[in-house]
N, C-alpha and C positions, 0 to 999 in steps of 0.2 A: 486353266483346267487340266493339263497335263495328260499324261498317259493313263489309261484305266489299267488297274491291276487286280490280281487276286492274291491274298495274303493268306498263308497257311499258318495256323497256331495250334499247338495241342495244349491240352489242359488236363490236370488230373481227375476232375470231375464234372459232372453236368453243371453243378451249382457254380463252380468257378468258372467254367465256360460262359454261362448266362451272365456272370457278373462282368466279364470281360466284353462279352457282346454288348450288353446294356451301356457299359461305359463308352465304346466306341460309338455306338449309336447316338447316346445323348450329346456327345462331343461333336457330332457330325463329321466323324473321321471314318465313317463306313456308311454305304447305302444299305447294305443287306449283310447279315451274317448267317450261315448255316452251320448248325450243330450236327455233327455226324457221331453217334455215341459208339462206344464198344470198338474203338480201334485199337489193334494189338500193335504195340510199338516195342521194338527191339533195338538197344544201341548200347553203346559202351560209354559208361560213365566212371570217372577216377579209376580207371584201370579194370573195372569189372563189367561183365556182359549182363545187361539188365533187361528185364521183360516187364512191361506194365500195360494194363489197360487204360486208354485214355480217351478224350473227347476231341475230335478235330473241329476246329472252327475254319470255315471257308469264308473269307471275308473280301467283299467287293468294295474297293476303294480308287484313289488316284494316286499317281507317284508323287504328287506334290504334297499330299497329306501322309505320305509313308513315315518320315521321320517323327512326326507328332503321334501317329497311330503306334509306331513301335515303342515310343516312350511311355504312352498311356498303357499299353500291354504290360511292359515291364514294371510299371507302377502298381498294377493290381496282381500280377502273376506271382504265385509262390515259388517258382523254380529259379534257381541262381542264373541258369542260362536258358531261357524259354525258347522253344522255336518260334521264329519270326521271319518267315520266308516269303518274299514277293516274287510273283510271276506276271509277266505282262499279258493282258489280253490282247491277242493279235487280231481278233474279228468277234464280231458280235452283232445282235439286232441293234440298229441304229437308236430306236426307241429306247432300249435297255440301257445303252451306253449313255444316251443323253439323260436319263433319269440318274444314273449314277452322277454325272456331271452337276446335276441340279441340287442333289441331297448333300454330297460332300462339299464341305466348305473350302474356299480357296485359301 
């Protein structure tokens, strides 16, 4: 089972975010993916200050699936260096956490 995690990924468009979400769900690397549109992102890239509107994916998964999940995101994602950040879920509804364990492949 492993630890349950939330993985944050940003995408340049809703279509791309949906493609990433669908890939992760079909491969059973995520139990659920929320898409939050119109996230204002400011960052430095190649020495320049950038500002873009992106879609944030909030992905519920397990630590055991993380490496495969990250590889799947990189395979579909158009960015050279996509944001793929995992945060531990420190507490949650036992029913929901159990559902994550059931859905995400070991």
